[in-house]
C-alpha positions in Angstrom: -70.6 -24.6 33.7 -67.5 -23.1 35.4 -65.3 -25.9 34.1 -66.5 -25.3 30.5 -65.9 -21.5 30.8 -62.4 -22.2 32.2 -61.6 -24.6 29.4 -62.9 -22.2 26.8 -60.8 -19.4 28.3 -57.6 -21.5 28.4 -58.2 -22.7 24.8 -58.7 -19.1 23.5 -55.5 -17.9 25.3 -53.5 -20.8 23.9 -54.9 -20.2 20.4 -54.3 -16.4 20.5 -50.6 -16.8 21.1 -49.5 -20.3 20.4 -46.1 -19.4 18.9 -44.8 -16.7 21.2 -45.3 -14.8 24.4 -48.6 -12.9 25.1 -46.8 -9.6 25.3 -44.0 -9.1 22.6 -40.6 -8.1 23.8 -39.3 -4.6 23.0 -36.7 -6.2 20.7 -39.5 -8.1 18.8 -41.5 -4.9 18.5 -38.5 -3.0 17.2 -37.7 -5.8 14.6 -41.4 -5.9 13.5 -41.7 -2.1 13.1 -38.4 -2.0 11.2 -39.6 -4.8 8.8 -42.9 -2.9 8.3 -41.1 0.3 7.5 -38.7 -1.5 5.1 -41.7 -3.0 3.3 -43.5 0.3 2.9 -40.3 2.1 1.7 -39.6 -0.8 -0.7 -43.0 -0.3 -2.3 -42.5 3.4 -2.6 -39.0 3.0 -4.2 -40.4 0.4 -6.6 -43.1 2.9 -7.6 -40.4 5.4 -8.8 -40.3 5.7 -12.6 -37.7 3.4 -14.3 -37.3 1.3 -11.2 -38.2 -2.3 -11.8 -37.3 -3.8 -8.4 -36.0 -2.5 -5.1 -34.5 -4.0 -2.0 -34.0 -2.1 1.2 -32.2 -2.8 4.5 -32.6 -0.4 7.4 -30.5 -0.2 10.6 -32.5 1.7 13.1 -31.2 2.5 16.6 -32.7 0.3 19.3 -33.6 2.7 22.2 -32.8 0.2 25.0 -29.5 -1.1 23.7 -27.3 1.7 24.9 -26.8 3.5 28.2 -29.1 6.5 28.7 -26.2 9.0 28.7 -24.6 7.6 25.5 -25.5 9.2 22.2 -27.9 7.1 20.0 -26.3 5.4 17.1 -27.4 7.0 13.9 -29.7 5.1 11.5 -28.5 3.9 8.2 -30.0 2.4 5.0 -28.8 0.3 2.1 -30.8 0.3 -1.1 -30.4 -1.8 -4.2 -32.4 -0.7 -7.2 -32.9 -2.6 -10.5 -33.2 0.5 -12.7 -32.3 4.1 -12.4 -33.6 6.7 -10.0 -32.2 10.1 -9.0 -30.3 9.8 -5.7 -32.1 12.9 -4.4 -35.5 11.2 -4.8 -34.4 8.1 -3.0 -32.9 10.2 -0.2 -36.0 12.3 0.1 -38.2 9.2 0.4 -35.9 7.6 3.0 -35.3 10.8 5.0 -39.0 11.6 5.2 -39.7 8.1 6.8 -36.6 7.7 8.9 -35.8 10.5 11.4 -32.1 11.7 11.6 -31.1 9.7 8.5 -28.1 11.5 7.1 -27.3 11.3 3.4 -23.8 9.9 4.0 -25.4 7.0 5.9 -27.3 5.8 2.8 -25.7 3.3 0.5 -27.3 3.2 -2.9 -26.5 0.6 -5.5 -28.2 0.9 -8.9 -28.1 -1.8 -11.5 -29.6 -1.6 -14.9 -31.3 -4.6 -16.4 -29.1 -6.4 -18.8 -30.5 -7.6 -22.2 -31.2 -11.3 -22.3 -28.5 -13.3 -24.0 -29.0 -14.1 -27.6 -30.8 -17.3 -28.3 -28.5 -19.9 -29.8 -29.6 -23.0 -31.7 -29.1 -26.2 -29.7 -28.1 -29.6 -31.0 -30.2 -32.6 -30.2 -28.2 -35.7 -29.2 -30.5 -38.4 -28.0 -32.6 -37.0 -25.2 -30.1 -34.1 -24.6 -30.1 -30.6 -26.1 -26.7 -29.0 -25.9 -24.8 -26.1 -27.4 -23.0 -27.0 -30.6 -19.6 -26.5 -29.0 -20.5 -29.2 -26.4 -21.8 -31.7 -28.8 -18.5 -33.5 -29.6 -17.6 -33.9 -25.9 -21.1 -35.2 -25.1 -20.9 -37.8 -27.9 -17.4 -38.9 -26.5 -18.7 -39.2 -23.0 -21.8 -41.1 -24.1 -19.7 -43.5 -26.2 -17.4 -44.1 -23.2 -20.4 -44.8 -21.0 -21.9 -47.2 -23.5 -18.6 -49.0 -23.8 -18.2 -49.2 -20.0 -21.7 -50.6 -19.7 -21.0 -53.3 -22.4 -17.8 -54.3 -20.7 -19.5 -54.6 -17.3 -22.4 -56.5 -18.7 -19.9 -58.9 -20.3 -18.1 -59.4 -17.0 -21.4 -60.2 -15.3 -22.4 -62.7 -18.0 -19.0 -64.5 -17.8 -19.2 -64.8 -14.0 -22.8 -66.0 -14.1 -21.9 -68.7 -16.6 -19.0 -69.9 -14.4 -21.3 -70.4 -11.4 
């Protein structure tokens, strides 16, 4: 009975944390919390009107990386938006979630969605569909390839007959 209990306990401990340590390191906790905050803020930024997609990268100070008497490094954020949003709204969202985030430490890149390119008619050459400007060069390369195959097949046939 004791052996079964011991085996069950060992199996449950191994299953509970098979990939890492039982207690996460402070650095791992910091990375995980930063990633969670980035995810939540990205969802908030994407919810802004006229924003189709958002990407966010945060740089938060790690409390154990610097000496205790040194000033903490300030947090910073980089935001890429597909669409338009007022800078003040983006700053308000970021500064409400990240303490001590100064406006000058936020990099904001906005990009508007470009219209899809006009559809052009393609030319069918055998199994290939190409733009009309490429049709001539494709025909030339296909002809050269066919000629090279015929020449190589002829060489092989001549050598086979000689032997």
